[in-house]
Biotite code that builds the C-alpha atoms (Angstrom):
import biotite.structure as struc

atoms = struc.array([
    struc.Atom([31.750, 99.885, 126.113], chain_id="A", res_id=1, res_name="MET", atom_name="CA", element="C"),
    struc.Atom([35.440, 100.272, 125.923], chain_id="A", res_id=2, res_name="LYS", atom_name="CA", element="C"),
    struc.Atom([37.095, 103.098, 124.231], chain_id="A", res_id=3, res_name="ILE", atom_name="CA", element="C"),
    struc.Atom([40.351, 102.355, 122.444], chain_id="A", res_id=4, res_name="ARG", atom_name="CA", element="C"),
    struc.Atom([43.260, 104.639, 122.259], chain_id="A", res_id=5, res_name="ASN", atom_name="CA", element="C"),
    struc.Atom([44.763, 105.367, 119.205], chain_id="A", res_id=6, res_name="ARG", atom_name="CA", element="C"),
    struc.Atom([48.513, 105.127, 119.165], chain_id="A", res_id=7, res_name="THR", atom_name="CA", element="C"),
    struc.Atom([50.290, 107.503, 116.634], chain_id="A", res_id=8, res_name="ALA", atom_name="CA", element="C"),
    struc.Atom([52.124, 105.546, 113.721], chain_id="A", res_id=9, res_name="ALA", atom_name="CA", element="C"),
    struc.Atom([53.317, 106.123, 110.237], chain_id="A", res_id=10, res_name="PHE", atom_name="CA", element="C"),
    struc.Atom([50.805, 104.277, 107.432], chain_id="A", res_id=11, res_name="SER", atom_name="CA", element="C"),
    struc.Atom([52.558, 102.287, 105.029], chain_id="A", res_id=12, res_name="LEU", atom_name="CA", element="C"),
    struc.Atom([52.421, 104.443, 102.247], chain_id="A", res_id=13, res_name="LEU", atom_name="CA", element="C"),
    struc.Atom([54.274, 106.760, 104.691], chain_id="A", res_id=14, res_name="GLU", atom_name="CA", element="C"),
    struc.Atom([57.070, 104.644, 104.706], chain_id="A", res_id=15, res_name="VAL", atom_name="CA", element="C"),
    struc.Atom([57.123, 103.606, 101.265], chain_id="A", res_id=16, res_name="MET", atom_name="CA", element="C"),
    struc.Atom([57.885, 107.405, 100.315], chain_id="A", res_id=17, res_name="ILE", atom_name="CA", element="C"),
    struc.Atom([60.603, 107.367, 102.932], chain_id="A", res_id=18, res_name="VAL", atom_name="CA", element="C"),
    struc.Atom([62.601, 104.221, 101.658], chain_id="A", res_id=19, res_name="VAL", atom_name="CA", element="C"),
    struc.Atom([62.066, 105.841, 98.075], chain_id="A", res_id=20, res_name="ALA", atom_name="CA", element="C"),
    struc.Atom([63.701, 108.563, 98.771], chain_id="A", res_id=21, res_name="LEU", atom_name="CA", element="C"),
    struc.Atom([66.383, 107.381, 100.656], chain_id="A", res_id=22, res_name="LEU", atom_name="CA", element="C"),
    struc.Atom([67.089, 104.815, 97.823], chain_id="A", res_id=23, res_name="ALA", atom_name="CA", element="C"),
    struc.Atom([67.217, 107.868, 95.499], chain_id="A", res_id=24, res_name="ASP", atom_name="CA", element="C"),
    struc.Atom([69.534, 109.773, 97.763], chain_id="A", res_id=25, res_name="LEU", atom_name="CA", element="C"),
    struc.Atom([71.902, 106.498, 97.472], chain_id="A", res_id=26, res_name="VAL", atom_name="CA", element="C"),
    struc.Atom([71.458, 106.118, 93.943], chain_id="A", res_id=27, res_name="VAL", atom_name="CA", element="C"),
    struc.Atom([72.878, 109.955, 93.435], chain_id="A", res_id=28, res_name="ILE", atom_name="CA", element="C"),
    struc.Atom([75.396, 109.820, 95.784], chain_id="A", res_id=29, res_name="ALA", atom_name="CA", element="C"),
    struc.Atom([77.392, 106.302, 95.708], chain_id="A", res_id=30, res_name="LEU", atom_name="CA", element="C"),
    struc.Atom([78.621, 107.044, 92.223], chain_id="A", res_id=31, res_name="PRO", atom_name="CA", element="C"),
    struc.Atom([80.458, 110.342, 93.397], chain_id="A", res_id=32, res_name="SER", atom_name="CA", element="C"),
    struc.Atom([81.302, 108.482, 96.427], chain_id="A", res_id=33, res_name="PHE", atom_name="CA", element="C"),
    struc.Atom([83.312, 105.539, 94.427], chain_id="A", res_id=34, res_name="LEU", atom_name="CA", element="C"),
    struc.Atom([85.065, 107.937, 92.194], chain_id="A", res_id=35, res_name="ARG", atom_name="CA", element="C"),
    struc.Atom([86.484, 110.130, 94.889], chain_id="A", res_id=36, res_name="ALA", atom_name="CA", element="C"),
    struc.Atom([87.689, 106.577, 96.740], chain_id="A", res_id=37, res_name="ARG", atom_name="CA", element="C"),
    struc.Atom([89.229, 105.523, 93.484], chain_id="A", res_id=38, res_name="ARG", atom_name="CA", element="C"),
    struc.Atom([90.829, 108.698, 93.366], chain_id="A", res_id=39, res_name="SER", atom_name="CA", element="C"),
    struc.Atom([92.148, 108.830, 96.713], chain_id="A", res_id=40, res_name="ALA", atom_name="CA", element="C"),
    struc.Atom([93.449, 105.200, 95.789], chain_id="A", res_id=41, res_name="GLN", atom_name="CA", element="C"),
    struc.Atom([95.337, 106.365, 93.018], chain_id="A", res_id=42, res_name="ASN", atom_name="CA", element="C"),
    struc.Atom([96.779, 109.542, 94.848], chain_id="A", res_id=43, res_name="THR", atom_name="CA", element="C"),
    struc.Atom([97.947, 107.118, 97.582], chain_id="A", res_id=44, res_name="LYS", atom_name="CA", element="C"),
    struc.Atom([99.644, 105.126, 95.143], chain_id="A", res_id=45, res_name="PHE", atom_name="CA", element="C"),
    struc.Atom([101.145, 107.591, 92.994], chain_id="A", res_id=46, res_name="THR", atom_name="CA", element="C"),
    struc.Atom([102.556, 109.058, 96.243], chain_id="A", res_id=47, res_name="SER", atom_name="CA", element="C"),
    struc.Atom([104.150, 105.374, 97.435], chain_id="A", res_id=48, res_name="GLU", atom_name="CA", element="C"),
    struc.Atom([105.343, 105.098, 93.879], chain_id="A", res_id=49, res_name="LEU", atom_name="CA", element="C"),
    struc.Atom([107.270, 108.290, 94.047], chain_id="A", res_id=50, res_name="ARG", atom_name="CA", element="C"),
    struc.Atom([108.431, 107.955, 97.775], chain_id="A", res_id=51, res_name="ILE", atom_name="CA", element="C"),
    struc.Atom([110.013, 104.391, 96.633], chain_id="A", res_id=52, res_name="PHE", atom_name="CA", element="C"),
    struc.Atom([111.604, 105.435, 93.766], chain_id="A", res_id=53, res_name="ALA", atom_name="CA", element="C"),
    struc.Atom([113.135, 108.617, 95.801], chain_id="A", res_id=54, res_name="ALA", atom_name="CA", element="C"),
    struc.Atom([114.586, 106.027, 98.153], chain_id="A", res_id=55, res_name="ALA", atom_name="CA", element="C"),
    struc.Atom([116.096, 103.930, 95.731], chain_id="A", res_id=56, res_name="PHE", atom_name="CA", element="C"),
    struc.Atom([117.948, 107.143, 94.295], chain_id="A", res_id=57, res_name="GLU", atom_name="CA", element="C"),
    struc.Atom([119.010, 108.403, 97.711], chain_id="A", res_id=58, res_name="MET", atom_name="CA", element="C"),
    struc.Atom([120.600, 104.440, 97.739], chain_id="A", res_id=59, res_name="TYR", atom_name="CA", element="C"),
    struc.Atom([122.277, 104.870, 94.800], chain_id="A", res_id=60, res_name="ALA", atom_name="CA", element="C"),
    struc.Atom([123.631, 108.662, 95.163], chain_id="A", res_id=61, res_name="ALA", atom_name="CA", element="C"),
    struc.Atom([125.322, 106.916, 98.952], chain_id="A", res_id=62, res_name="ASP", atom_name="CA", element="C"),
    struc.Atom([126.431, 103.837, 97.480], chain_id="A", res_id=63, res_name="ASN", atom_name="CA", element="C"),
    struc.Atom([127.071, 104.333, 93.660], chain_id="A", res_id=64, res_name="ASN", atom_name="CA", element="C"),
    struc.Atom([125.130, 101.698, 92.975], chain_id="A", res_id=65, res_name="LYS", atom_name="CA", element="C"),
    struc.Atom([121.581, 100.237, 92.853], chain_id="A", res_id=66, res_name="TYR", atom_name="CA", element="C"),
    struc.Atom([120.323, 97.006, 95.121], chain_id="A", res_id=67, res_name="PRO", atom_name="CA", element="C"),
    struc.Atom([120.673, 93.841, 93.645], chain_id="A", res_id=68, res_name="ALA", atom_name="CA", element="C"),
    struc.Atom([117.492, 92.421, 92.429], chain_id="A", res_id=69, res_name="GLU", atom_name="CA", element="C"),
    struc.Atom([114.847, 91.261, 94.620], chain_id="A", res_id=70, res_name="THR", atom_name="CA", element="C"),
    struc.Atom([111.368, 89.185, 94.637], chain_id="A", res_id=71, res_name="GLY", atom_name="CA", element="C"),
    struc.Atom([108.168, 90.953, 95.101], chain_id="A", res_id=72, res_name="ALA", atom_name="CA", element="C"),
    struc.Atom([107.592, 91.915, 98.577], chain_id="A", res_id=73, res_name="GLY", atom_name="CA", element="C"),
    struc.Atom([111.021, 91.497, 99.917], chain_id="A", res_id=74, res_name="VAL", atom_name="CA", element="C"),
    struc.Atom([113.219, 94.645, 101.126], chain_id="A", res_id=75, res_name="VAL", atom_name="CA", element="C"),
    struc.Atom([116.381, 94.788, 99.045], chain_id="A", res_id=76, res_name="PRO", atom_name="CA", element="C"),
    struc.Atom([119.415, 94.814, 101.082], chain_id="A", res_id=77, res_name="THR", atom_name="CA", element="C"),
    struc.Atom([120.596, 97.970, 102.523], chain_id="A", res_id=78, res_name="GLY", atom_name="CA", element="C"),
    struc.Atom([117.174, 99.867, 101.915], chain_id="A", res_id=79, res_name="MET", atom_name="CA", element="C"),
    struc.Atom([115.594, 99.390, 105.474], chain_id="A", res_id=80, res_name="THR", atom_name="CA", element="C"),
    struc.Atom([117.161, 102.933, 106.547], chain_id="A", res_id=81, res_name="PRO", atom_name="CA", element="C"),
    struc.Atom([115.822, 104.705, 103.051], chain_id="A", res_id=82, res_name="TYR", atom_name="CA", element="C"),
    struc.Atom([112.058, 103.271, 103.570], chain_id="A", res_id=83, res_name="PHE", atom_name="CA", element="C"),
    struc.Atom([110.209, 105.723, 105.536], chain_id="A", res_id=84, res_name="ARG", atom_name="CA", element="C"),
    struc.Atom([106.317, 105.999, 105.414], chain_id="A", res_id=85, res_name="GLY", atom_name="CA", element="C"),
    struc.Atom([105.012, 103.189, 103.476], chain_id="A", res_id=86, res_name="PRO", atom_name="CA", element="C"),
    struc.Atom([105.914, 99.760, 103.796], chain_id="A", res_id=87, res_name="GLY", atom_name="CA", element="C"),
    struc.Atom([107.650, 98.040, 101.306], chain_id="A", res_id=88, res_name="TRP", atom_name="CA", element="C"),
    struc.Atom([106.031, 94.390, 102.383], chain_id="A", res_id=89, res_name="THR", atom_name="CA", element="C"),
    struc.Atom([102.510, 95.315, 102.887], chain_id="A", res_id=90, res_name="THR", atom_name="CA", element="C"),
    struc.Atom([99.847, 95.429, 99.897], chain_id="A", res_id=91, res_name="THR", atom_name="CA", element="C"),
    struc.Atom([99.921, 98.683, 98.083], chain_id="A", res_id=92, res_name="ASN", atom_name="CA", element="C"),
    struc.Atom([96.643, 101.013, 97.645], chain_id="A", res_id=93, res_name="SER", atom_name="CA", element="C"),
    struc.Atom([95.600, 99.040, 94.146], chain_id="A", res_id=94, res_name="ILE", atom_name="CA", element="C"),
    struc.Atom([96.317, 95.262, 96.357], chain_id="A", res_id=95, res_name="GLY", atom_name="CA", element="C"),
    struc.Atom([99.541, 94.673, 94.622], chain_id="A", res_id=96, res_name="GLY", atom_name="CA", element="C"),
    struc.Atom([102.458, 93.846, 96.121], chain_id="A", res_id=97, res_name="GLN", atom_name="CA", element="C"),
    struc.Atom([106.138, 96.173, 95.456], chain_id="A", res_id=98, res_name="TRP", atom_name="CA", element="C"),
    struc.Atom([109.100, 94.611, 93.631], chain_id="A", res_id=99, res_name="ASP", atom_name="CA", element="C"),
    struc.Atom([112.374, 95.994, 92.530], chain_id="A", res_id=100, res_name="TRP", atom_name="CA", element="C"),
    struc.Atom([113.973, 94.926, 89.205], chain_id="A", res_id=101, res_name="ASP", atom_name="CA", element="C"),
    struc.Atom([117.408, 96.018, 88.733], chain_id="A", res_id=102, res_name="TYR", atom_name="CA", element="C"),
    struc.Atom([119.141, 95.386, 85.480], chain_id="A", res_id=103, res_name="ASN", atom_name="CA", element="C"),
    struc.Atom([116.173, 93.842, 83.731], chain_id="A", res_id=104, res_name="GLN", atom_name="CA", element="C"),
    struc.Atom([115.733, 93.978, 80.079], chain_id="A", res_id=105, res_name="GLY", atom_name="CA", element="C"),
    struc.Atom([113.109, 97.122, 79.632], chain_id="A", res_id=106, res_name="TYR", atom_name="CA", element="C"),
    struc.Atom([115.368, 99.391, 82.439], chain_id="A", res_id=107, res_name="ALA", atom_name="CA", element="C"),
    struc.Atom([118.438, 99.544, 84.711], chain_id="A", res_id=108, res_name="LYS", atom_name="CA", element="C"),
    struc.Atom([116.207, 100.475, 87.836], chain_id="A", res_id=109, res_name="ALA", atom_name="CA", element="C"),
    struc.Atom([112.560, 100.122, 88.036], chain_id="A", res_id=110, res_name="ALA", atom_name="CA", element="C"),
    struc.Atom([109.635, 100.308, 91.082], chain_id="A", res_id=111, res_name="VAL", atom_name="CA", element="C"),
    struc.Atom([106.987, 97.991, 90.284], chain_id="A", res_id=112, res_name="CYS", atom_name="CA", element="C"),
    struc.Atom([103.727, 96.642, 91.503], chain_id="A", res_id=113, res_name="THR", atom_name="CA", element="C"),
    struc.Atom([102.734, 92.921, 90.274], chain_id="A", res_id=114, res_name="GLN", atom_name="CA", element="C"),
    struc.Atom([99.962, 91.362, 90.485], chain_id="A", res_id=115, res_name="THR", atom_name="CA", element="C"),
    struc.Atom([97.381, 93.996, 91.901], chain_id="A", res_id=116, res_name="PRO", atom_name="CA", element="C"),
    struc.Atom([93.664, 92.999, 92.789], chain_id="A", res_id=117, res_name="THR", atom_name="CA", element="C"),
    struc.Atom([92.066, 95.887, 92.953], chain_id="A", res_id=118, res_name="ASN", atom_name="CA", element="C"),
    struc.Atom([93.178, 97.863, 89.201], chain_id="A", res_id=119, res_name="ALA", atom_name="CA", element="C"),
    struc.Atom([91.452, 97.955, 86.073], chain_id="A", res_id=120, res_name="ASP", atom_name="CA", element="C"),
    struc.Atom([93.540, 98.840, 82.703], chain_id="A", res_id=121, res_name="PRO", atom_name="CA", element="C"),
    struc.Atom([91.268, 102.571, 83.153], chain_id="A", res_id=122, res_name="ILE", atom_name="CA", element="C"),
    struc.Atom([92.433, 103.356, 86.644], chain_id="A", res_id=123, res_name="GLN", atom_name="CA", element="C"),
    struc.Atom([96.158, 102.447, 85.588], chain_id="A", res_id=124, res_name="MET", atom_name="CA", element="C"),
    struc.Atom([95.491, 104.919, 82.660], chain_id="A", res_id=125, res_name="VAL", atom_name="CA", element="C"),
    struc.Atom([94.641, 107.657, 85.289], chain_id="A", res_id=126, res_name="ALA", atom_name="CA", element="C"),
    struc.Atom([97.621, 106.670, 87.489], chain_id="A", res_id=127, res_name="ILE", atom_name="CA", element="C"),
    struc.Atom([99.998, 107.022, 84.615], chain_id="A", res_id=128, res_name="ASP", atom_name="CA", element="C"),
    struc.Atom([98.265, 110.331, 83.545], chain_id="A", res_id=129, res_name="ALA", atom_name="CA", element="C"),
    struc.Atom([99.142, 111.672, 86.726], chain_id="A", res_id=130, res_name="ALA", atom_name="CA", element="C"),
    struc.Atom([103.049, 110.505, 86.482], chain_id="A", res_id=131, res_name="ILE", atom_name="CA", element="C"),
    struc.Atom([103.774, 110.168, 83.083], chain_id="A", res_id=132, res_name="ASP", atom_name="CA", element="C"),
    struc.Atom([102.020, 110.684, 79.888], chain_id="A", res_id=133, res_name="ASN", atom_name="CA", element="C"),
    struc.Atom([98.750, 108.487, 79.857], chain_id="A", res_id=134, res_name="GLY", atom_name="CA", element="C"),
    struc.Atom([99.894, 106.112, 77.537], chain_id="A", res_id=135, res_name="VAL", atom_name="CA", element="C"),
    struc.Atom([101.015, 102.720, 79.604], chain_id="A", res_id=136, res_name="LEU", atom_name="CA", element="C"),
    struc.Atom([103.526, 101.505, 76.529], chain_id="A", res_id=137, res_name="ALA", atom_name="CA", element="C"),
    struc.Atom([105.555, 104.656, 76.647], chain_id="A", res_id=138, res_name="THR", atom_name="CA", element="C"),
    struc.Atom([107.230, 106.701, 79.396], chain_id="A", res_id=139, res_name="GLY", atom_name="CA", element="C"),
    struc.Atom([108.188, 106.344, 83.106], chain_id="A", res_id=140, res_name="SER", atom_name="CA", element="C"),
    struc.Atom([105.420, 104.654, 83.811], chain_id="A", res_id=141, res_name="PHE", atom_name="CA", element="C"),
    struc.Atom([104.841, 101.222, 82.250], chain_id="A", res_id=142, res_name="ARG", atom_name="CA", element="C"),
    struc.Atom([102.524, 97.998, 81.696], chain_id="A", res_id=143, res_name="GLU", atom_name="CA", element="C"),
    struc.Atom([105.391, 95.102, 81.855], chain_id="A", res_id=144, res_name="GLN", atom_name="CA", element="C"),
    struc.Atom([102.760, 91.842, 81.545], chain_id="A", res_id=145, res_name="THR", atom_name="CA", element="C"),
    struc.Atom([99.320, 93.234, 80.379], chain_id="A", res_id=146, res_name="PRO", atom_name="CA", element="C"),
    struc.Atom([97.171, 93.740, 82.973], chain_id="A", res_id=147, res_name="ASN", atom_name="CA", element="C"),
    struc.Atom([99.220, 92.243, 86.001], chain_id="A", res_id=148, res_name="ARG", atom_name="CA", element="C"),
    struc.Atom([102.728, 94.063, 86.436], chain_id="A", res_id=149, res_name="ARG", atom_name="CA", element="C"),
    struc.Atom([103.381, 97.729, 86.076], chain_id="A", res_id=150, res_name="TRP", atom_name="CA", element="C"),
    struc.Atom([106.940, 99.798, 86.526], chain_id="A", res_id=151, res_name="ALA", atom_name="CA", element="C"),
    struc.Atom([107.789, 103.078, 87.296], chain_id="A", res_id=152, res_name="TYR", atom_name="CA", element="C"),
    struc.Atom([111.433, 103.482, 85.294], chain_id="A", res_id=153, res_name="ILE", atom_name="CA", element="C"),
    struc.Atom([113.762, 104.974, 87.629], chain_id="A", res_id=154, res_name="ILE", atom_name="CA", element="C"),
    struc.Atom([116.864, 104.387, 85.114], chain_id="A", res_id=155, res_name="GLU", atom_name="CA", element="C"),
])
């Protein structure tokens, strides 16, 4: 007669309980993680926007004028020495391209982001609240074309 050694193992019920507990933890933690990630994204965007606005103001102070209008993602002539830190030609934290607007109908000088892929209207209102008044139609941070372009007006 053979004696079988029984190996230690988890039962199916025990494995299912552990999986259910892990699923509950994910359900509880995921919304907090997503909120923290969105908040960090907004803070980074706001910081970069202010850095670029300060760079254009320094250029204007040194040259008694703002640089000429350029297309999205193109560094305006003479601005390279003023840009330290975030990249003007790279995709910003909300998935858009940086753009310089000079002597446009809505402002004399503005730093813009256009075609952001990751931004939603609620997020943009939160960014506006951090910069300005929380209303995208007024103030220094405004929506220019519904859902696709936002501008931080310098002057």
